N, CA, C, O and the ligand as a Tripos MOL2 file, in Angstrom:
@<TRIPOS>MOLECULE
protein
  297   295    75     0     0
PROTEIN
NO_CHARGES

@<TRIPOS>ATOM
      1 N          76.7540 -111.2070 -180.1510 N.3       1 MET1
      2 CA         77.0440 -112.6150 -180.4510 C.3       1 MET1
      3 C          77.2600 -113.3700 -179.1520 C.2       1 MET1
      4 O          77.4940 -112.7770 -178.0990 O.2       1 MET1
      5 N          77.1790 -114.6790 -179.2450 N.am      2 LYS2
      6 CA         77.3610 -115.5010 -178.0480 C.3       2 LYS2
      7 C          78.8520 -115.7300 -177.8060 C.2       2 LYS2
      8 O          79.6170 -115.9720 -178.7390 O.2       2 LYS2
      9 N          79.2420 -115.6500 -176.5540 N.am      3 CYS3
     10 CA         80.6510 -115.8370 -176.2000 C.3       3 CYS3
     11 C          81.0660 -117.2900 -176.4310 C.2       3 CYS3
     12 O          80.3710 -118.2080 -175.9950 O.2       3 CYS3
     13 N          82.1970 -117.5060 -177.1140 N.am      4 VAL4
     14 CA         82.6420 -118.8770 -177.3900 C.3       4 VAL4
     15 C          83.4840 -119.4500 -176.2440 C.2       4 VAL4
     16 O          83.7910 -120.6420 -176.2320 O.2       4 VAL4
     17 N          83.8500 -118.6030 -175.2910 N.am      5 ILE5
     18 CA         84.6600 -119.0780 -174.1690 C.3       5 ILE5
     19 C          83.7690 -119.6860 -173.0900 C.2       5 ILE5
     20 O          83.9380 -120.8490 -172.7230 O.2       5 ILE5
     21 N          82.8270 -118.9060 -172.5860 N.am      6 CYS6
     22 CA         81.9800 -119.4110 -171.4910 C.3       6 CYS6
     23 C          80.6790 -119.9970 -172.0200 C.2       6 CYS6
     24 O          79.9920 -120.7260 -171.3040 O.2       6 CYS6
     25 N          80.3320 -119.6860 -173.2680 N.am      7 LYS7
     26 CA         79.1550 -120.2420 -173.9270 C.3       7 LYS7
     27 C          77.8240 -119.8550 -173.2640 C.2       7 LYS7
     28 O          76.7830 -120.4140 -173.6110 O.2       7 LYS7
     29 N          77.8440 -118.9260 -172.3360 N.am      8 THR8
     30 CA         76.5840 -118.4830 -171.7350 C.3       8 THR8
     31 C          76.4000 -116.9790 -171.8890 C.2       8 THR8
     32 O          75.2700 -116.4990 -171.9760 O.2       8 THR8
     33 N          77.5070 -116.2280 -171.9230 N.am      9 GLY9
     34 CA         77.4180 -114.7780 -171.9830 C.3       9 GLY9
     35 C          77.1370 -114.2730 -173.3860 C.2       9 GLY9
     36 O          77.2960 -114.9920 -174.3730 O.2       9 GLY9
     37 N          76.7130 -113.0110 -173.4490 N.am     10 GLN10
     38 CA         76.5510 -112.3190 -174.7210 C.3      10 GLN10
     39 C          77.5850 -111.2040 -174.7750 C.2      10 GLN10
     40 O          77.9550 -110.6350 -173.7480 O.2      10 GLN10
     41 N          78.0470 -110.8980 -175.9770 N.am     11 THR11
     42 CA         79.0230 -109.8200 -176.1010 C.3      11 THR11
     43 C          78.3310 -108.5120 -176.4400 C.2      11 THR11
     44 O          77.3010 -108.4760 -177.1130 O.2      11 THR11
     45 N          78.9350 -107.4370 -175.9480 N.am     12 HIS12
     46 CA         78.4200 -106.0940 -176.1970 C.3      12 HIS12
     47 C          79.5870 -105.1850 -176.5730 C.2      12 HIS12
     48 O          80.7150 -105.4170 -176.1370 O.2      12 HIS12
     49 N          79.3300 -104.1550 -177.3750 N.am     13 PRO13
     50 CA         80.4010 -103.2310 -177.7280 C.3      13 PRO13
     51 C          80.9320 -102.5170 -176.4890 C.2      13 PRO13
     52 O          80.1600 -102.1010 -175.6250 O.2      13 PRO13
     53 N          82.2360 -102.3780 -176.4080 N.am     14 GLY14
     54 CA         82.8380 -101.6980 -175.2700 C.3      14 GLY14
     55 C          84.2830 -101.3600 -175.5690 C.2      14 GLY14
     56 O          84.7310 -101.3890 -176.7160 O.2      14 GLY14
     57 N          85.0010 -101.0380 -174.4990 N.am     15 ILE15
     58 CA         86.4070 -100.6450 -174.5990 C.3      15 ILE15
     59 C          87.1970 -101.5720 -173.6900 C.2      15 ILE15
     60 O          86.8000 -101.8320 -172.5540 O.2      15 ILE15
     61 N          88.3100 -102.0640 -174.1960 N.am     16 THR16
     62 CA         89.1000 -102.9690 -173.3720 C.3      16 THR16
     63 C          90.5810 -102.6250 -173.4510 C.2      16 THR16
     64 O          90.9890 -101.7750 -174.2430 O.2      16 THR16
     65 N          91.3700 -103.2820 -172.6370 N.am     17 THR17
     66 CA         92.8210 -103.1530 -172.6670 C.3      17 THR17
     67 C          93.3970 -104.4590 -173.1800 C.2      17 THR17
     68 O          93.1110 -105.5260 -172.6370 O.2      17 THR17
     69 N          94.2030 -104.3780 -174.2170 N.am     18 VAL18
     70 CA         94.7840 -105.5660 -174.8330 C.3      18 VAL18
     71 C          96.2410 -105.6650 -174.4020 C.2      18 VAL18
     72 O          96.9980 -104.7050 -174.5450 O.2      18 VAL18
     73 N          96.6370 -106.8160 -173.8760 N.am     19 THR19
     74 CA         98.0320 -107.0470 -173.5020 C.3      19 THR19
     75 C          98.6040 -108.1370 -174.3860 C.2      19 THR19
     76 O          98.0560 -109.2370 -174.4660 O.2      19 THR19
     77 N          99.7010 -107.8290 -175.0460 N.am     20 LEU20
     78 CA        100.3490 -108.7960 -175.9330 C.3      20 LEU20
     79 C         101.7690 -109.0120 -175.4570 C.2      20 LEU20
     80 O         102.4500 -108.0660 -175.0600 O.2      20 LEU20
     81 N         102.2170 -110.2590 -175.4970 N.am     21 GLN21
     82 CA        103.5890 -110.5570 -175.1070 C.3      21 GLN21
     83 C         104.2700 -111.3040 -176.2340 C.2      21 GLN21
     84 O         103.7460 -112.2920 -176.7490 O.2      21 GLN21
     85 N         105.4420 -110.8220 -176.6100 N.am     22 ARG22
     86 CA        106.2190 -111.4980 -177.6440 C.3      22 ARG22
     87 C         107.6800 -111.4220 -177.2670 C.2      22 ARG22
     88 O         108.2140 -110.3320 -177.0610 O.2      22 ARG22
     89 N         108.3280 -112.5590 -177.1750 N.am     23 ASP23
     90 CA        109.7100 -112.6150 -176.7250 C.3      23 ASP23
     91 C         109.8380 -111.8590 -175.4040 C.2      23 ASP23
     92 O         109.2010 -112.2280 -174.4170 O.2      23 ASP23
     93 N         110.6700 -110.7880 -175.3760 N.am     24 LYS24
     94 CA        110.8630 -110.0720 -174.1080 C.3      24 LYS24
     95 C         110.0050 -108.8270 -174.0360 C.2      24 LYS24
     96 O         110.1240 -108.0530 -173.0860 O.2      24 LYS24
     97 N         109.1610 -108.6220 -174.9980 N.am     25 THR25
     98 CA        108.4010 -107.3830 -175.0820 C.3      25 THR25
     99 C         106.9490 -107.5930 -174.6360 C.2      25 THR25
    100 O         106.2830 -108.5410 -175.0530 O.2      25 THR25
    101 N         106.4850 -106.6890 -173.7830 N.am     26 VAL26
    102 CA        105.0790 -106.6800 -173.3910 C.3      26 VAL26
    103 C         104.4850 -105.3630 -173.8690 C.2      26 VAL26
    104 O         104.9940 -104.2890 -173.5500 O.2      26 VAL26
    105 N         103.4240 -105.4530 -174.6220 N.am     27 VAL27
    106 CA        102.7550 -104.2650 -175.1260 C.3      27 VAL27
    107 C         101.3420 -104.2290 -174.5440 C.2      27 VAL27
    108 O         100.5770 -105.1870 -174.6550 O.2      27 VAL27
    109 N         101.0260 -103.1060 -173.9270 N.am     28 VAL28
    110 CA         99.6900 -102.9010 -173.3860 C.3      28 VAL28
    111 C          99.0390 -101.7910 -174.2000 C.2      28 VAL28
    112 O          99.5710 -100.6840 -174.2860 O.2      28 VAL28
    113 N          97.9020 -102.0830 -174.7900 N.am     29 ILE29
    114 CA         97.2070 -101.0890 -175.6060 C.3      29 ILE29
    115 C          95.8420 -100.8290 -174.9750 C.2      29 ILE29
    116 O          94.9980 -101.7190 -174.8680 O.2      29 ILE29
    117 N          95.6600  -99.5850 -174.5650 N.am     30 ARG30
    118 CA         94.4380  -99.2280 -173.8450 C.3      30 ARG30
    119 C          93.4040  -98.6400 -174.7930 C.2      30 ARG30
    120 O          93.7160  -98.2140 -175.9060 O.2      30 ARG30
    121 N          92.1750  -98.6310 -174.3210 N.am     31 ASP31
    122 CA         91.0720  -97.9910 -175.0620 C.3      31 ASP31
    123 C          90.8390  -98.6240 -176.4270 C.2      31 ASP31
    124 O          90.5930  -97.9240 -177.4100 O.2      31 ASP31
    125 N          90.9170  -99.9340 -176.4830 N.am     32 VAL32
    126 CA         90.6750 -100.6230 -177.7540 C.3      32 VAL32
    127 C          89.1910 -100.9780 -177.8570 C.2      32 VAL32
    128 O          88.6430 -101.6270 -176.9660 O.2      32 VAL32
    129 N          88.5440 -100.5540 -178.9410 N.am     33 PRO33
    130 CA         87.1320 -100.9250 -179.1170 C.3      33 PRO33
    131 C          87.0140 -102.4220 -179.3600 C.2      33 PRO33
    132 O          87.7470 -102.9750 -180.1800 O.2      33 PRO33
    133 N          86.1000 -103.0840 -178.6560 N.am     34 ALA34
    134 CA         85.9640 -104.5370 -178.7820 C.3      34 ALA34
    135 C          84.5480 -104.9500 -178.4010 C.2      34 ALA34
    136 O          83.7910 -104.1760 -177.8150 O.2      34 ALA34
    137 N          84.2100 -106.1890 -178.7510 N.am     35 GLU35
    138 CA         82.9930 -106.8050 -178.2320 C.3      35 GLU35
    139 C          83.4010 -107.5430 -176.9590 C.2      35 GLU35
    140 O          84.3260 -108.3560 -176.9720 O.2      35 GLU35
    141 N          82.7020 -107.2520 -175.8600 N.am     36 ILE36
    142 CA         83.1080 -107.8000 -174.5730 C.3      36 ILE36
    143 C          81.9850 -108.6560 -173.9910 C.2      36 ILE36
    144 O          80.8210 -108.2550 -173.9920 O.2      36 ILE36
    145 N          82.3460 -109.8340 -173.4980 N.am     37 CYS37
    146 CA         81.3690 -110.7500 -172.9130 C.3      37 CYS37
    147 C          80.8800 -110.1990 -171.5740 C.2      37 CYS37
    148 O          81.6760 -109.7880 -170.7300 O.2      37 CYS37
    149 N          79.5570 -110.1970 -171.3940 N.am     38 ASP38
    150 CA         79.0160 -109.6600 -170.1400 C.3      38 ASP38
    151 C          79.1260 -110.6700 -169.0000 C.2      38 ASP38
    152 O          78.8330 -110.3410 -167.8500 O.2      38 ASP38
    153 N          79.5380 -111.8780 -169.3050 N.am     39 ASP39
    154 CA         79.6240 -112.9040 -168.2650 C.3      39 ASP39
    155 C          81.0680 -113.1160 -167.8060 C.2      39 ASP39
    156 O          81.3730 -112.9500 -166.6250 O.2      39 ASP39
    157 N          81.9610 -113.4810 -168.7370 N.am     40 CYS40
    158 CA         83.3320 -113.8210 -168.3390 C.3      40 CYS40
    159 C          84.3320 -112.7070 -168.6330 C.2      40 CYS40
    160 O          85.4610 -112.7530 -168.1450 O.2      40 CYS40
    161 N          83.9370 -111.6980 -169.4270 N.am     41 GLY41
    162 CA         84.8360 -110.5870 -169.6890 C.3      41 GLY41
    163 C          85.7800 -110.7960 -170.8530 C.2      41 GLY41
    164 O          86.6090 -109.9300 -171.1340 O.2      41 GLY41
    165 N          85.6770 -111.9250 -171.5360 N.am     42 GLU42
    166 CA         86.4960 -112.1600 -172.7350 C.3      42 GLU42
    167 C          86.1820 -111.0920 -173.7780 C.2      42 GLU42
    168 O          85.0320 -110.6810 -173.9310 O.2      42 GLU42
    169 N          87.2200 -110.6430 -174.4980 N.am     43 TYR43
    170 CA         86.9640 -109.6420 -175.5250 C.3      43 TYR43
    171 C          87.2570 -110.1980 -176.9190 C.2      43 TYR43
    172 O          88.0740 -111.1020 -177.0930 O.2      43 TYR43
    173 N          86.5740 -109.6380 -177.8860 N.am     44 TYR44
    174 CA         86.7350 -110.0400 -179.2860 C.3      44 TYR44
    175 C          87.0100 -108.7960 -180.1090 C.2      44 TYR44
    176 O          86.2340 -107.8410 -180.0930 O.2      44 TYR44
    177 N          88.1290 -108.8180 -180.8330 N.am     45 LEU45
    178 CA         88.4810 -107.6750 -181.6740 C.3      45 LEU45
    179 C          87.9830 -107.9190 -183.0900 C.2      45 LEU45
    180 O          88.0460 -109.0430 -183.5890 O.2      45 LEU45
    181 N          87.4970 -106.8870 -183.7280 N.am     46 SER46
    182 CA         87.1340 -107.0080 -185.1350 C.3      46 SER46
    183 C          88.4150 -107.1130 -185.9590 C.2      46 SER46
    184 O          89.4940 -106.7360 -185.5010 O.2      46 SER46
    185 N          88.2810 -107.6250 -187.1680 N.am     47 GLU47
    186 CA         89.4400 -107.8910 -188.0220 C.3      47 GLU47
    187 C          90.3510 -106.6620 -188.2120 C.2      47 GLU47
    188 O          91.5550 -106.7630 -187.9750 O.2      47 GLU47
    189 N          89.8120 -105.5150 -188.6300 N.am     48 PRO48
    190 CA         90.7100 -104.3540 -188.8480 C.3      48 PRO48
    191 C          91.3570 -103.8710 -187.5580 C.2      48 PRO48
    192 O          92.5040 -103.4250 -187.5730 O.2      48 PRO48
    193 N          90.6430 -103.9530 -186.4530 N.am     49 ILE49
    194 CA         91.2120 -103.5000 -185.1830 C.3      49 ILE49
    195 C          92.3020 -104.4660 -184.7340 C.2      49 ILE49
    196 O          93.3450 -104.0340 -184.2460 O.2      49 ILE49
    197 N          92.0750 -105.7590 -184.8920 N.am     50 ALA50
    198 CA         93.0880 -106.7470 -184.5220 C.3      50 ALA50
    199 C          94.3620 -106.5420 -185.3400 C.2      50 ALA50
    200 O          95.4710 -106.6050 -184.8090 O.2      50 ALA50
    201 N          94.1860 -106.2940 -186.6540 N.am     51 ARG51
    202 CA         95.3580 -106.0610 -187.5130 C.3      51 ARG51
    203 C          96.1570 -104.8620 -187.0200 C.2      51 ARG51
    204 O          97.3850 -104.9020 -186.9410 O.2      51 ARG51
    205 N          95.4410 -103.8050 -186.6940 N.am     52 ARG52
    206 CA         96.0770 -102.5680 -186.2320 C.3      52 ARG52
    207 C          96.8300 -102.8040 -184.9170 C.2      52 ARG52
    208 O          97.9590 -102.3440 -184.7440 O.2      52 ARG52
    209 N          96.1820 -103.5330 -183.9920 N.am     53 VAL53
    210 CA         96.7900 -103.8000 -182.6860 C.3      53 VAL53
    211 C          98.0580 -104.6360 -182.8660 C.2      53 VAL53
    212 O          99.0800 -104.3550 -182.2380 O.2      53 VAL53
    213 N          97.9950 -105.6650 -183.7240 N.am     54 TYR54
    214 CA         99.1680 -106.5110 -183.9190 C.3      54 TYR54
    215 C         100.2780 -105.7550 -184.6390 C.2      54 TYR54
    216 O         101.4570 -105.9740 -184.3620 O.2      54 TYR54
    217 N          99.9100 -104.8650 -185.5640 N.am     55 ALA55
    218 CA        100.9230 -104.0630 -186.2570 C.3      55 ALA55
    219 C         101.6350 -103.1420 -185.2700 C.2      55 ALA55
    220 O         102.8550 -102.9890 -185.3230 O.2      55 ALA55
    221 N         100.8620 -102.5290 -184.3640 N.am     56 ASP56
    222 CA        101.4600 -101.6770 -183.3290 C.3      56 ASP56
    223 C         102.4260 -102.4850 -182.4680 C.2      56 ASP56
    224 O         103.5190 -102.0190 -182.1460 O.2      56 ASP56
    225 N         102.0120 -103.7070 -182.0940 N.am     57 ALA57
    226 CA        102.8500 -104.5550 -181.2450 C.3      57 ALA57
    227 C         104.1300 -104.9400 -181.9830 C.2      57 ALA57
    228 O         105.2060 -104.9660 -181.3860 O.2      57 ALA57
    229 N         104.0200 -105.2400 -183.2820 N.am     58 ASP58
    230 CA        105.2120 -105.5720 -184.0720 C.3      58 ASP58
    231 C         106.2140 -104.4280 -184.0580 C.2      58 ASP58
    232 O         107.4170 -104.6480 -183.9230 O.2      58 ASP58
    233 N         105.7070 -103.1970 -184.2000 N.am     59 GLY59
    234 CA        106.5770 -102.0320 -184.1890 C.3      59 GLY59
    235 C         107.3200 -101.9020 -182.8760 C.2      59 GLY59
    236 O         108.4990 -101.5510 -182.8530 O.2      59 GLY59
    237 N         106.6270 -102.1870 -181.7750 N.am     60 THR60
    238 CA        107.2490 -102.0980 -180.4610 C.3      60 THR60
    239 C         108.3200 -103.1720 -180.2960 C.2      60 THR60
    240 O         109.3940 -102.9010 -179.7600 O.2      60 THR60
    241 N         108.0320 -104.3870 -180.7530 N.am     61 VAL61
    242 CA        109.0020 -105.4850 -180.6600 C.3      61 VAL61
    243 C         110.2690 -105.1230 -181.4320 C.2      61 VAL61
    244 O         111.3840 -105.3770 -180.9760 O.2      61 VAL61
    245 N         110.0760 -104.5210 -182.6190 N.am     62 GLN62
    246 CA        111.2370 -104.1750 -183.4460 C.3      62 GLN62
    247 C         112.0990 -103.0990 -182.7990 C.2      62 GLN62
    248 O         113.3040 -103.0410 -183.0440 O.2      62 GLN62
    249 N         111.4960 -102.2520 -181.9790 N.am     63 ARG63
    250 CA        112.2870 -101.2310 -181.2810 C.3      63 ARG63
    251 C         112.9370 -101.7950 -180.0210 C.2      63 ARG63
    252 O         113.6470 -101.0780 -179.3150 O.2      63 ARG63
    253 N         112.6970 -103.0860 -179.7330 N.am     64 GLN64
    254 CA        113.2770 -103.7950 -178.5930 C.3      64 GLN64
    255 C         112.9700 -103.1110 -177.2640 C.2      64 GLN64
    256 O         113.8090 -103.0400 -176.3670 O.2      64 GLN64
    257 N         111.7510 -102.6140 -177.1700 N.am     65 VAL65
    258 CA        111.2730 -102.0510 -175.9190 C.3      65 VAL65
    259 C         110.7680 -103.2110 -175.0590 C.2      65 VAL65
    260 O         110.1580 -104.1440 -175.5790 O.2      65 VAL65
    261 N         111.0180 -103.1580 -173.7470 N.am     66 GLU66
    262 CA        110.5710 -104.2710 -172.9040 C.3      66 GLU66
    263 C         109.0970 -104.1580 -172.5340 C.2      66 GLU66
    264 O         108.3520 -105.1360 -172.5960 O.2      66 GLU66
    265 N         108.6880 -102.9560 -172.1490 N.am     67 VAL67
    266 CA        107.3020 -102.7440 -171.7920 C.3      67 VAL67
    267 C         106.8500 -101.4270 -172.3920 C.2      67 VAL67
    268 O         107.5180 -100.4030 -172.2420 O.2      67 VAL67
    269 N         105.7230 -101.4560 -173.0680 N.am     68 GLU68
    270 CA        105.2140 -100.2070 -173.6060 C.3      68 GLU68
    271 C         103.6980 -100.1640 -173.4000 C.2      68 GLU68
    272 O         102.9960 -101.1470 -173.6380 O.2      68 GLU68
    273 N         103.2210  -99.0280 -172.9610 N.am     69 ILE69
    274 CA        101.7800  -98.8310 -172.8150 C.3      69 ILE69
    275 C         101.3550  -97.8080 -173.8450 C.2      69 ILE69
    276 O         101.8600  -96.6860 -173.8690 O.2      69 ILE69
    277 N         100.4290  -98.2000 -174.6910 N.am     70 GLN70
    278 CA         99.9620  -97.3260 -175.7550 C.3      70 GLN70
    279 C          98.4680  -97.0880 -175.5640 C.2      70 GLN70
    280 O          97.7870  -97.7800 -174.8060 O.2      70 GLN70
    281 N          98.0020  -96.1020 -176.2710 N.am     71 ARG71
    282 CA         96.5650  -95.8450 -176.3120 C.3      71 ARG71
    283 C          96.1140  -96.0290 -177.7540 C.2      71 ARG71
    284 O          96.6880  -95.4480 -178.6750 O.2      71 ARG71
    285 N          95.0920  -96.8350 -177.9360 N.am     72 TYR72
    286 CA         94.5970  -97.0600 -179.2920 C.3      72 TYR72
    287 C          93.9410  -95.7820 -179.7920 C.2      72 TYR72
    288 O          93.0270  -95.2530 -179.1600 O.2      72 TYR72
    289 N          94.4180  -95.2890 -180.9390 N.am     73 ALA73
    290 CA         93.8190  -94.0960 -181.5220 C.3      73 ALA73
    291 C          93.1990  -94.4710 -182.8580 C.2      73 ALA73
    292 O          93.8940  -94.9330 -183.7630 O.2      73 ALA73
    293 N          91.9180  -94.2770 -182.9790 N.am     74 ALA74
    294 CA         91.2170  -94.6850 -184.2010 C.3      74 ALA74
    295 C          91.6590  -93.8320 -185.3870 C.2      74 ALA74
    296 O          91.1770  -94.0290 -186.5020 O.2      74 ALA74
    297 ZN         82.0010 -115.2420 -171.9060 Zn       75 ZN75
@<TRIPOS>BOND
     1     1     2 1
     2     2     3 1
     3     3     4 2
     4     3     5 am
     5     5     6 1
     6     6     7 1
     7     7     8 2
     8     7     9 am
     9     9    10 1
    10    10    11 1
    11    11    12 2
    12    11    13 am
    13    13    14 1
    14    14    15 1
    15    15    16 2
    16    15    17 am
    17    17    18 1
    18    18    19 1
    19    19    20 2
    20    19    21 am
    21    21    22 1
    22    22    23 1
    23    23    24 2
    24    23    25 am
    25    25    26 1
    26    26    27 1
    27    27    28 2
    28    27    29 am
    29    29    30 1
    30    30    31 1
    31    31    32 2
    32    31    33 am
    33    33    34 1
    34    34    35 1
    35    35    36 2
    36    35    37 am
    37    37    38 1
    38    38    39 1
    39    39    40 2
    40    39    41 am
    41    41    42 1
    42    42    43 1
    43    43    44 2
    44    43    45 am
    45    45    46 1
    46    46    47 1
    47    47    48 2
    48    47    49 am
    49    49    50 1
    50    50    51 1
    51    51    52 2
    52    51    53 am
    53    53    54 1
    54    54    55 1
    55    55    56 2
    56    55    57 am
    57    57    58 1
    58    58    59 1
    59    59    60 2
    60    59    61 am
    61    61    62 1
    62    62    63 1
    63    63    64 2
    64    63    65 am
    65    65    66 1
    66    66    67 1
    67    67    68 2
    68    67    69 am
    69    69    70 1
    70    70    71 1
    71    71    72 2
    72    71    73 am
    73    73    74 1
    74    74    75 1
    75    75    76 2
    76    75    77 am
    77    77    78 1
    78    78    79 1
    79    79    80 2
    80    79    81 am
    81    81    82 1
    82    82    83 1
    83    83    84 2
    84    83    85 am
    85    85    86 1
    86    86    87 1
    87    87    88 2
    88    87    89 am
    89    89    90 1
    90    90    91 1
    91    91    92 2
    92    91    93 am
    93    93    94 1
    94    94    95 1
    95    95    96 2
    96    95    97 am
    97    97    98 1
    98    98    99 1
    99    99   100 2
   100    99   101 am
   101   101   102 1
   102   102   103 1
   103   103   104 2
   104   103   105 am
   105   105   106 1
   106   106   107 1
   107   107   108 2
   108   107   109 am
   109   109   110 1
   110   110   111 1
   111   111   112 2
   112   111   113 am
   113   113   114 1
   114   114   115 1
   115   115   116 2
   116   115   117 am
   117   117   118 1
   118   118   119 1
   119   119   120 2
   120   119   121 am
   121   121   122 1
   122   122   123 1
   123   123   124 2
   124   123   125 am
   125   125   126 1
   126   126   127 1
   127   127   128 2
   128   127   129 am
   129   129   130 1
   130   130   131 1
   131   131   132 2
   132   131   133 am
   133   133   134 1
   134   134   135 1
   135   135   136 2
   136   135   137 am
   137   137   138 1
   138   138   139 1
   139   139   140 2
   140   139   141 am
   141   141   142 1
   142   142   143 1
   143   143   144 2
   144   143   145 am
   145   145   146 1
   146   146   147 1
   147   147   148 2
   148   147   149 am
   149   149   150 1
   150   150   151 1
   151   151   152 2
   152   151   153 am
   153   153   154 1
   154   154   155 1
   155   155   156 2
   156   155   157 am
   157   157   158 1
   158   158   159 1
   159   159   160 2
   160   159   161 am
   161   161   162 1
   162   162   163 1
   163   163   164 2
   164   163   165 am
   165   165   166 1
   166   166   167 1
   167   167   168 2
   168   167   169 am
   169   169   170 1
   170   170   171 1
   171   171   172 2
   172   171   173 am
   173   173   174 1
   174   174   175 1
   175   175   176 2
   176   175   177 am
   177   177   178 1
   178   178   179 1
   179   179   180 2
   180   179   181 am
   181   181   182 1
   182   182   183 1
   183   183   184 2
   184   183   185 am
   185   185   186 1
   186   186   187 1
   187   187   188 2
   188   187   189 am
   189   189   190 1
   190   190   191 1
   191   191   192 2
   192   191   193 am
   193   193   194 1
   194   194   195 1
   195   195   196 2
   196   195   197 am
   197   197   198 1
   198   198   199 1
   199   199   200 2
   200   199   201 am
   201   201   202 1
   202   202   203 1
   203   203   204 2
   204   203   205 am
   205   205   206 1
   206   206   207 1
   207   207   208 2
   208   207   209 am
   209   209   210 1
   210   210   211 1
   211   211   212 2
   212   211   213 am
   213   213   214 1
   214   214   215 1
   215   215   216 2
   216   215   217 am
   217   217   218 1
   218   218   219 1
   219   219   220 2
   220   219   221 am
   221   221   222 1
   222   222   223 1
   223   223   224 2
   224   223   225 am
   225   225   226 1
   226   226   227 1
   227   227   228 2
   228   227   229 am
   229   229   230 1
   230   230   231 1
   231   231   232 2
   232   231   233 am
   233   233   234 1
   234   234   235 1
   235   235   236 2
   236   235   237 am
   237   237   238 1
   238   238   239 1
   239   239   240 2
   240   239   241 am
   241   241   242 1
   242   242   243 1
   243   243   244 2
   244   243   245 am
   245   245   246 1
   246   246   247 1
   247   247   248 2
   248   247   249 am
   249   249   250 1
   250   250   251 1
   251   251   252 2
   252   251   253 am
   253   253   254 1
   254   254   255 1
   255   255   256 2
   256   255   257 am
   257   257   258 1
   258   258   259 1
   259   259   260 2
   260   259   261 am
   261   261   262 1
   262   262   263 1
   263   263   264 2
   264   263   265 am
   265   265   266 1
   266   266   267 1
   267   267   268 2
   268   267   269 am
   269   269   270 1
   270   270   271 1
   271   271   272 2
   272   271   273 am
   273   273   274 1
   274   274   275 1
   275   275   276 2
   276   275   277 am
   277   277   278 1
   278   278   279 1
   279   279   280 2
   280   279   281 am
   281   281   282 1
   282   282   283 1
   283   283   284 2
   284   283   285 am
   285   285   286 1
   286   286   287 1
   287   287   288 2
   288   287   289 am
   289   289   290 1
   290   290   291 1
   291   291   292 2
   292   291   293 am
   293   293   294 1
   294   294   295 1
   295   295   296 2
@<TRIPOS>SUBSTRUCTURE
     1 MET1         2 RESIDUE 1 A MET
     2 LYS2         6 RESIDUE 1 A LYS
     3 CYS3        10 RESIDUE 1 A CYS
     4 VAL4        14 RESIDUE 1 A VAL
     5 ILE5        18 RESIDUE 1 A ILE
     6 CYS6        22 RESIDUE 1 A CYS
     7 LYS7        26 RESIDUE 1 A LYS
     8 THR8        30 RESIDUE 1 A THR
     9 GLY9        34 RESIDUE 1 A GLY
    10 GLN10       38 RESIDUE 1 A GLN
    11 THR11       42 RESIDUE 1 A THR
    12 HIS12       46 RESIDUE 1 A HIS
    13 PRO13       50 RESIDUE 1 A PRO
    14 GLY14       54 RESIDUE 1 A GLY
    15 ILE15       58 RESIDUE 1 A ILE
    16 THR16       62 RESIDUE 1 A THR
    17 THR17       66 RESIDUE 1 A THR
    18 VAL18       70 RESIDUE 1 A VAL
    19 THR19       74 RESIDUE 1 A THR
    20 LEU20       78 RESIDUE 1 A LEU
    21 GLN21       82 RESIDUE 1 A GLN
    22 ARG22       86 RESIDUE 1 A ARG
    23 ASP23       90 RESIDUE 1 A ASP
    24 LYS24       94 RESIDUE 1 A LYS
    25 THR25       98 RESIDUE 1 A THR
    26 VAL26      102 RESIDUE 1 A VAL
    27 VAL27      106 RESIDUE 1 A VAL
    28 VAL28      110 RESIDUE 1 A VAL
    29 ILE29      114 RESIDUE 1 A ILE
    30 ARG30      118 RESIDUE 1 A ARG
    31 ASP31      122 RESIDUE 1 A ASP
    32 VAL32      126 RESIDUE 1 A VAL
    33 PRO33      130 RESIDUE 1 A PRO
    34 ALA34      134 RESIDUE 1 A ALA
    35 GLU35      138 RESIDUE 1 A GLU
    36 ILE36      142 RESIDUE 1 A ILE
    37 CYS37      146 RESIDUE 1 A CYS
    38 ASP38      150 RESIDUE 1 A ASP
    39 ASP39      154 RESIDUE 1 A ASP
    40 CYS40      158 RESIDUE 1 A CYS
    41 GLY41      162 RESIDUE 1 A GLY
    42 GLU42      166 RESIDUE 1 A GLU
    43 TYR43      170 RESIDUE 1 A TYR
    44 TYR44      174 RESIDUE 1 A TYR
    45 LEU45      178 RESIDUE 1 A LEU
    46 SER46      182 RESIDUE 1 A SER
    47 GLU47      186 RESIDUE 1 A GLU
    48 PRO48      190 RESIDUE 1 A PRO
    49 ILE49      194 RESIDUE 1 A ILE
    50 ALA50      198 RESIDUE 1 A ALA
    51 ARG51      202 RESIDUE 1 A ARG
    52 ARG52      206 RESIDUE 1 A ARG
    53 VAL53      210 RESIDUE 1 A VAL
    54 TYR54      214 RESIDUE 1 A TYR
    55 ALA55      218 RESIDUE 1 A ALA
    56 ASP56      222 RESIDUE 1 A ASP
    57 ALA57      226 RESIDUE 1 A ALA
    58 ASP58      230 RESIDUE 1 A ASP
    59 GLY59      234 RESIDUE 1 A GLY
    60 THR60      238 RESIDUE 1 A THR
    61 VAL61      242 RESIDUE 1 A VAL
    62 GLN62      246 RESIDUE 1 A GLN
    63 ARG63      250 RESIDUE 1 A ARG
    64 GLN64      254 RESIDUE 1 A GLN
    65 VAL65      258 RESIDUE 1 A VAL
    66 GLU66      262 RESIDUE 1 A GLU
    67 VAL67      266 RESIDUE 1 A VAL
    68 GLU68      270 RESIDUE 1 A GLU
    69 ILE69      274 RESIDUE 1 A ILE
    70 GLN70      278 RESIDUE 1 A GLN
    71 ARG71      282 RESIDUE 1 A ARG
    72 TYR72      286 RESIDUE 1 A TYR
    73 ALA73      290 RESIDUE 1 A ALA
    74 ALA74      294 RESIDUE 1 A ALA
    75 ZN75       297 GROUP 0 **** ****
């Protein structure tokens, strides 16, 4: 698909690192499958993967961890 950020790049399947920040918690999730723009590097998560990533981040926030690095496991 065409990248909506830079409007010139095309996205391709790949692996990215997602960083989410909520309140005092930073969650870094590595090895997340995503569509990645070959021009600007913006990534797009599919619906089920995004849900999973946000659910993981919610769990970390609830444990009041300040920084956590996770690995996405399918
Ligand atoms: Zn782009």
